[in-house]
Every structure is written in structure tokens, then in C-alpha cells.
C-alpha positions, 0 to 999 in steps of 0.5 A: 843635330849636334847644335840642337843637342848642345843647345838642349843641354845648355837649356837643361843646365839653366833649368829651362826644361821646356826649351831643352825638350824642344831642342832635343826633339829638334835634334832627333828630328834632324837625324836619321839615326839619333845617338842613344845618349841624345835619346836618354837626354830627351827622355830625362827632360820628358820625365821632368815635364811630366810626360812619362809615356813619351819618356819611356818610349825615348828610353826604349829607343835608346836601349835598342841602339845600345 
């Protein structure tokens, strides 16, 4: 999952939000226990794409793991 997480950060820094969201989603799907920071990063990109409901769920999951 770390490769996709890093790739997501690179895409996000480049302004490619859709690609970042997809990379974060893949990183999360490739691990049984996602890191809370990964979930926060994913939530942030979901917010930027206008998917606030999904973002709230990502942030909720992250909060439960902290």
C-alpha cells in the first residue's frame, strides 16, 4: 500500500486530484488495516472532488484508529 500512498501524494502535490484519490483508494484496498493518516489524505482528496459524504466516512474511520 505504501507505493500507492506515495503515488497519491505525488499526484496531489501535482494538482491531479482525481488520480490522487484513485491511488489513495488503491492503497487502502491493498491493506487490511489502513494507516489513519492515509485515511485522512484520502478524505482530503474526496473533499476536493466534491464527495463530502465519502470524505466524512474516511475521516470517521481515521478518527476511530487514532
